[in-house]
C-alpha positions in Angstrom: 0.0 0.0 0.0 2.8 2.4 0.8 4.1 2.5 -2.8 0.6 2.6 -4.3 -0.5 5.4 -2.0 2.7 7.5 -2.7 2.1 7.1 -6.4 -1.5 8.2 -6.0 -0.6 11.1 -3.6 2.2 12.8 -5.5 0.2 14.3 -8.4 -2.5 15.4 -6.0 0.0 17.2 -3.8 1.4 18.9 -6.9 -2.0 20.1 -8.2 -3.3 21.0 -4.7 -6.3 18.7 -4.6 -4.8 17.0 -1.5 -3.3 19.0 1.4 -3.0 18.7 5.1 -2.4 20.6 8.3 -0.4 19.7 11.4 -1.1 21.3 14.8 1.9 21.7 17.1 2.3 22.4 20.8 5.6 23.8 21.7 7.1 22.6 18.5 5.8 19.0 18.8 3.1 17.7 16.5 -0.1 16.8 18.4 -2.6 16.4 15.6 -2.9 16.3 11.8 -5.4 15.9 9.0 -5.2 15.3 5.3 -7.9 16.7 3.1 -8.9 15.8 -0.5 -10.8 18.1 -2.8 -13.3 16.3 -4.9 -15.0 17.4 -8.1 -18.8 17.4 -7.4 -21.8 18.1 -9.5 -23.7 21.4 -8.8 -26.2 21.3 -5.9 -29.1 23.7 -5.2 -27.2 25.1 -2.2 -23.9 25.3 -4.1 -24.8 26.0 -7.7 -21.5 27.7 -8.7 -19.0 25.6 -6.9 -18.5 22.0 -7.9 -16.0 21.2 -5.2 -16.4 19.2 -2.0 -13.9 18.2 0.7 -13.3 14.8 2.2 -11.1 14.1 5.2 
């Protein structure tokens, strides 16, 4: 899985559709999250933005 995930992840990091955040406390990481932007069809509440996020 490691090799397959890295191959999948690299182009998404480059194009910005996958990104993450790390929270630090006194310079030590204490939490993190990776987020993926998905292309999504228009919705009545979001007619002009076809993006959704998935964590």
